[in-house]
C-alpha positions as CSV (number, residue, x, y, z in Angstrom):
1,M,123.8,69.5,86.5
2,N,120.5,71.0,85.2
3,F,119.2,74.0,87.0
4,F,115.7,75.4,86.6
5,V,115.6,79.0,88.0
6,T,112.6,80.8,89.4
7,N,111.8,83.2,92.3
8,T,110.2,81.0,94.8
9,V,108.0,77.8,95.3
10,G,105.2,78.9,97.5
11,K,102.2,77.4,99.1
12,Q,100.2,78.4,96.1
13,S,102.6,78.3,93.3
14,S,101.6,79.3,89.6
15,G,101.6,77.1,86.6
16,I,105.2,78.0,85.8
17,E,106.5,76.4,89.1
18,H,104.3,73.4,88.7
19,S,105.7,73.1,85.1
20,E,109.3,73.3,86.7
21,M,108.4,70.6,89.2
22,K,107.1,68.3,86.4
23,R,110.2,69.0,84.5
24,L,112.3,68.0,87.5
25,Q,110.4,64.8,88.0
26,L,110.9,63.9,84.5
27,F,114.7,64.5,84.6
28,L,114.9,62.5,87.9
29,E,113.0,59.6,86.5
30,H,115.5,59.3,83.8
31,Q,118.4,59.5,86.2
32,V,119.4,63.0,84.9
33,P,120.5,65.1,87.8
34,A,118.4,68.4,88.2
35,T,117.7,71.0,90.8
36,I,115.1,73.8,91.1
37,V,116.9,76.9,92.0
38,T,115.0,79.9,93.8
39,T,116.5,83.4,94.1
40,N,114.0,85.2,96.5
41,Y,114.5,85.2,100.3
42,Y,111.4,83.6,102.0
43,S,111.6,82.3,105.5
44,R,109.1,79.6,104.9
45,F,110.6,78.1,101.7
46,H,111.8,74.8,103.2
47,F,108.3,74.2,104.5
48,N,106.8,74.8,101.1
49,F,109.5,72.9,99.4
50,K,108.5,69.7,101.4
51,E,104.7,70.4,100.7
52,N,105.5,70.5,97.0
53,G,107.5,67.2,97.3
54,L,111.0,68.8,97.0
55,T,113.9,67.9,99.2
56,D,117.2,69.5,100.0
57,D,118.8,67.6,97.2
58,T,116.3,68.7,94.6
59,S,115.9,72.4,95.6
60,L,118.5,75.2,96.2
61,N,117.8,78.7,97.5
62,M,120.2,81.5,96.8
63,F,120.1,82.8,100.4
64,D,120.2,79.3,101.9
65,F,123.4,78.7,99.8
66,F,125.2,81.9,100.9
67,L,124.1,81.8,104.4
68,G,125.3,78.2,104.9
69,N,122.0,77.0,105.8
70,L,121.9,73.9,103.5
71,H,120.8,70.6,105.2
72,V,120.2,72.2,108.6
73,P,117.9,70.1,110.9
74,Q,114.7,71.6,112.3
75,R,114.8,72.9,115.9
76,S,111.8,73.8,118.1
77,N,111.1,77.6,118.2
78,T,107.5,78.3,119.4
79,V,105.9,81.2,121.0
80,K,105.3,79.3,124.3
81,E,109.1,78.7,124.6
82,W,109.9,82.3,123.9
83,L,107.5,83.6,126.5
84,A,109.0,81.1,129.1
85,N,112.3,82.9,128.7
86,H,111.2,86.4,128.6
87,S,109.3,88.8,131.2
88,G,106.3,90.9,130.5
89,S,102.5,90.4,130.1
90,A,101.3,88.6,127.0
91,T,98.0,89.2,125.1
92,D,96.6,86.8,122.7
93,L,95.7,88.5,119.5
94,G,94.2,85.7,117.7
95,T,94.6,84.2,114.2
96,D,95.0,86.2,111.0
97,V,95.8,85.4,107.3
98,V,98.9,87.2,105.8
99,E,100.2,87.4,102.3
100,G,100.2,84.2,100.6
101,N,97.1,82.9,102.4
102,I,99.4,81.8,105.5
103,Q,97.6,81.7,108.7
104,V,99.5,83.2,111.7
105,H,98.7,83.5,115.3
106,G,99.8,86.7,117.1
107,W,100.6,87.8,120.6
108,R,101.6,91.2,121.9
109,V,104.0,91.3,124.9
110,I,104.4,94.5,127.1
111,D,107.5,94.7,129.1
112,G,107.8,98.2,130.9
113,D,108.1,100.6,128.0
114,Q,109.0,97.9,125.6
115,Q,106.5,96.2,123.3
116,F,106.9,93.0,121.3
117,L,104.6,91.5,118.5
118,L,105.2,87.9,117.9
119,R,103.7,85.9,115.0
120,E,103.6,82.0,114.9
121,D,103.0,80.2,111.6
122,V,99.9,78.2,112.5
123,Q,100.7,75.3,110.1
124,S,104.3,74.8,111.1
125,G,104.0,75.9,114.7
126,Q,107.2,77.8,114.6
127,I,107.7,81.7,115.2
128,S,107.9,83.5,112.0
129,S,108.5,87.0,113.1
130,I,109.1,89.3,116.1
131,V,108.7,93.0,116.0
132,Y,110.7,95.0,118.6
133,G,109.2,98.5,119.6
134,T,108.1,100.6,122.3
135,T,104.7,101.3,123.9
136,A,104.8,104.6,122.1
137,N,104.6,102.5,118.8
138,F,108.1,103.3,117.8
139,I,109.4,100.4,115.8
140,K,113.0,99.6,116.2
141,H,113.6,96.4,114.1
142,S,112.0,93.1,113.3
143,E,113.3,89.7,113.2
144,I,112.4,87.0,110.6
145,Y,112.8,83.3,111.5
146,D,113.4,80.4,109.2
147,D,110.7,77.6,109.6
148,R,113.5,75.5,110.8
149,G,113.8,77.4,114.0
150,F,116.5,80.1,113.8
151,K,116.7,83.8,113.0
152,T,117.8,84.5,109.3
153,L,116.8,88.2,108.9
154,D,116.9,91.3,110.9
155,N,115.2,94.3,109.4
156,I,116.5,97.6,110.7
157,M,114.1,100.6,110.8
158,G,114.8,104.3,110.3
159,A,113.2,107.2,112.2
160,D,110.3,107.1,109.6
161,G,109.6,103.5,110.2
162,R,111.0,102.3,106.8
163,V,113.5,99.5,106.6
164,T,117.0,101.1,105.8
165,E,119.0,97.8,106.3
166,Q,118.5,94.0,106.1
167,R,121.0,91.8,108.0
168,F,120.9,88.0,107.0
169,F,122.4,85.4,109.3
170,S,123.4,81.7,109.2
171,H,121.8,79.2,111.5
172,T,124.8,79.7,113.9
173,G,124.1,83.4,114.1
174,E,126.9,84.7,111.8
175,Q,126.1,87.8,109.9
176,I,126.6,87.0,106.2
177,I,124.7,89.5,104.1
178,I,124.0,93.2,104.6
179,W,121.5,94.7,102.3
180,R,121.2,98.5,102.3
181,L,118.1,100.4,101.0
182,D,117.3,104.0,100.2
183,G,114.2,105.9,101.6
184,K,112.0,104.5,98.8
185,G,113.0,100.8,99.4
186,A,115.3,100.5,96.6
187,T,118.7,98.7,96.9
188,R,121.7,100.9,97.5
189,S,124.4,98.2,98.0
190,I,124.6,94.6,99.1
191,F,127.6,93.3,101.1
192,L,128.3,89.5,100.9
193,K,130.7,87.5,103.0
194,H,131.6,84.5,100.9
195,Q,134.8,82.3,100.5
196,G,136.7,84.4,103.0
197,E,136.1,87.6,101.1
198,Q,133.7,90.6,101.3
199,R,132.1,91.2,98.0
200,I,129.9,94.1,97.1
201,F,127.0,94.3,94.5
202,M,125.0,97.4,93.6
203,N,121.7,95.5,92.8
204,N,120.1,92.0,93.0
205,D,120.9,91.2,89.5
206,G,124.7,91.3,90.2
207,L,124.1,89.0,93.3
208,I,122.1,86.5,91.2
209,T,124.7,86.4,88.5
210,Y,127.5,85.7,91.0
211,F,125.4,83.0,92.6
212,L,124.7,81.3,89.3
213,D,128.4,81.5,88.3
214,V,129.4,80.0,91.6
215,I,127.0,77.0,91.6
216,N,127.9,76.5,87.8
217,Q,131.6,76.2,88.7
218,E,131.0,74.0,91.7
219,N,129.1,71.7,89.5
220,G,131.9,71.4,86.9
221,G,130.8,74.1,84.6
222,D,128.9,74.1,81.3
223,N,125.7,73.2,83.1
224,L,122.2,73.8,81.6
225,I,120.5,76.7,83.2
226,I,116.9,77.5,82.4
227,S,115.3,80.8,83.4
228,D,111.5,80.4,84.1
229,R,111.0,83.8,85.5
230,Y,112.0,87.1,83.8
231,E,113.5,88.6,87.2
232,N,116.4,86.2,86.8
233,T,116.9,86.5,83.0
234,P,119.2,89.5,82.9
235,A,121.3,88.0,85.6
236,L,121.7,84.7,83.6
237,A,122.6,86.7,80.5
238,R,125.6,88.4,82.5
239,M,127.1,85.1,83.7
240,K,131.0,85.1,83.3
241,T,131.4,81.3,83.3
242,P,130.5,79.1,80.4
243,A,127.0,77.6,80.6
244,R,124.2,76.6,78.4
245,R,121.8,79.4,79.2
246,Y,118.2,79.1,78.0
247,V,114.9,81.1,78.7
248,Y,111.6,79.3,78.7
249,I,108.8,81.3,77.1
250,H,105.8,80.1,79.0
251,N,103.1,82.4,77.5
252,V,102.5,84.6,74.5
253,H,105.4,86.7,73.9
254,V,103.6,89.9,72.7
255,S,100.6,91.8,74.1
256,D,98.4,91.2,71.1
257,P,98.4,87.5,70.4
258,T,96.7,88.0,67.0
259,D,99.7,90.0,65.7
260,P,102.9,88.2,66.9
261,L,105.0,89.4,64.0
262,H,104.4,93.2,64.4
263,D,102.8,94.0,67.7
264,P,105.5,96.6,69.1
265,K,104.4,95.9,72.8
266,L,106.3,92.7,74.0
267,N,105.2,90.8,76.9
268,Y,107.3,92.2,79.7
269,N,108.2,88.6,81.0
270,Y,110.1,87.9,77.7
271,A,111.1,91.4,76.5
272,Y,114.8,91.0,77.7
273,V,115.5,87.8,76.0
274,L,113.7,88.9,72.8
275,Q,115.7,92.1,72.8
276,H,119.0,90.5,73.5
277,P,118.5,86.9,72.1
278,R,122.2,86.4,71.3
279,Q,123.2,86.8,75.0
280,F,121.6,83.3,75.5
281,T,122.3,79.8,74.1
282,G,118.7,79.8,73.2
283,M,114.9,80.0,73.9
284,I,112.5,77.3,74.7
285,T,108.9,77.6,73.5
286,P,106.0,75.1,74.0
287,T,104.8,75.2,70.4
288,Y,106.2,75.2,66.8
289,H,104.1,78.0,65.9
290,Q,105.5,80.3,68.5
291,A,109.1,79.2,67.7
292,N,108.5,80.1,64.0
293,D,107.0,83.5,64.9
294,I,110.1,84.2,67.0
295,K,112.6,83.3,64.4
296,Q,110.7,85.1,61.7
297,R,110.6,88.3,63.6
298,F,113.8,88.2,65.7
299,G,116.3,86.3,63.7
300,K,116.0,83.1,61.5
301,D,119.3,81.9,62.9
302,L,118.2,81.9,66.6
303,N,118.3,78.6,68.5
304,V,114.6,78.1,69.5
305,V,113.9,74.5,71.0
306,I,110.3,73.3,71.2
307,I,109.3,71.6,74.5
308,P,105.6,71.2,75.1
309,S,104.9,72.7,78.6
310,G,101.8,70.2,79.2
311,S,102.1,66.6,80.4
312,I,99.9,63.6,81.2
313,E,100.8,61.1,83.9
314,P,101.8,57.9,82.2
315,S,99.9,55.9,85.0
316,S,96.7,57.8,84.4
317,N,93.7,55.7,83.6
318,R,92.1,57.0,80.3
319,I,88.3,56.8,80.1
320,A,86.7,56.6,76.6
321,I,84.5,59.5,75.7
322,N,81.4,57.4,75.4
323,D,82.0,56.1,79.0
324,R,82.2,59.5,80.6
325,P,79.2,60.9,82.5
326,R,79.6,64.4,80.9
327,Q,80.7,63.7,77.3
328,H,80.4,67.1,76.0
329,H,82.5,68.9,78.6
330,I,85.3,71.5,78.2
331,L,87.3,72.1,81.2
332,S,89.8,75.0,81.7
333,V,91.9,75.7,84.8
334,A,93.8,78.9,84.5
335,R,94.2,82.5,85.8
336,I,91.8,84.8,84.2
337,S,94.4,86.9,82.4
338,P,94.7,88.2,78.8
339,E,97.6,86.1,77.9
340,K,95.6,82.9,78.6
341,R,93.1,83.8,75.8
342,L,90.2,82.3,77.6
343,D,88.1,84.7,75.5
344,L,88.9,82.5,72.6
345,L,87.7,79.4,74.4
346,V,84.4,81.1,75.2
347,R,84.0,81.8,71.5
348,V,84.9,78.2,70.5
349,A,82.5,76.9,73.0
350,A,79.8,79.1,71.6
351,L,80.4,77.7,68.1
352,V,80.4,74.2,69.3
353,K,77.2,74.7,71.0
354,K,75.5,75.3,67.7
355,Q,76.4,71.8,66.8
356,I,76.3,70.2,70.4
357,P,73.6,71.8,72.3
358,D,74.4,70.2,75.6
359,V,78.1,71.3,75.5
360,I,79.3,72.8,78.9
361,L,82.3,74.9,79.5
362,D,83.8,75.0,83.0
363,I,86.4,77.6,83.8
364,Y,88.2,77.6,87.1
365,G,90.1,80.7,88.0
366,S,90.0,84.1,89.6
367,R,88.3,87.2,88.4
368,I,85.8,85.5,86.3
369,V,84.1,88.9,85.7
370,K,86.6,89.7,83.1
371,L,84.9,87.3,80.8
372,S,81.4,88.4,81.4
373,A,81.3,90.7,78.2
374,T,82.6,87.9,76.0
375,V,79.9,85.4,77.4
376,K,77.2,88.0,76.7
377,T,78.1,88.2,73.1
378,H,79.0,84.5,72.6
379,P,76.5,82.7,74.8
380,C,77.1,79.4,76.0
381,E,76.6,77.6,79.4
382,L,79.7,78.9,81.5
383,V,80.0,77.4,85.0
């Protein structure tokens, strides 16, 4: 099996997750088994998996795996059904947008001195969370529901309103994981019930390492495992079972792209693998230049594989330049962030404009204001 490991596949995934899904598609088209593995808990991940064209056979979440919630059919769990089974007066709070641009509809229910706040995911129609408290605004705990219709997480609150313990459940209601936190929200300990034993981990890295070892063994061992997100890289390095462990370097690996051989400030996304390269089978870069830079600086004997990150659909209809309505058109779709080097693109467009006056550069991305200074000093038509 080939595992591509990231944090989550959301409603608005970044280019890294889209790259993973293209890689998955390529593997499956060539009848090579592959799975996208996610390590974050997210109650909505199955809904998002489907939106991104993934299935239970091509995606695997760590919490889903340990909680025994694989291949579970959806059940109805709406606010209307909840209200029909509970007393109290309900107030419609309307629709709001929460993190991740998810629309939720809220209700407040008062029953004596007890107060409940319910949220329903507008898109899925399922209850996403219920907060339990008192009319004096003391919060006791909050339940999080999987989009398939069952409770998977109960957040227990302390006297100060902070989460002190997280209890994770299977679709049958069995408590499988207890996650204990300190007063600042940092992990104190993780208790996992798995394979008839109680296991204890001191941090999330330990849990992820154990998870990767388990799925590696269950799939015959010596599997290819690629870490696409830095949060999973240390856990991949600490695996105990034999596997082919790679880290994909998706971006510039230093802070200053003009000095890759000497810049002391490494890109934090890749600092761990560059500082501990021999803990892995190898690294993957999208270009030969970057592979050469890494080998020259960190070890000429390192195994650095070059696999371009871009792709073109084989079925795409290519249009000749002369047949295009806008022939002198440069298009960029990227987050406005230093590692994307869009400032260089603006400078290039300014140089091109001297030879081709009607050239147009379109940049689609957030925080366009960050490029305003470059545009002023290197004028071109920027849309």
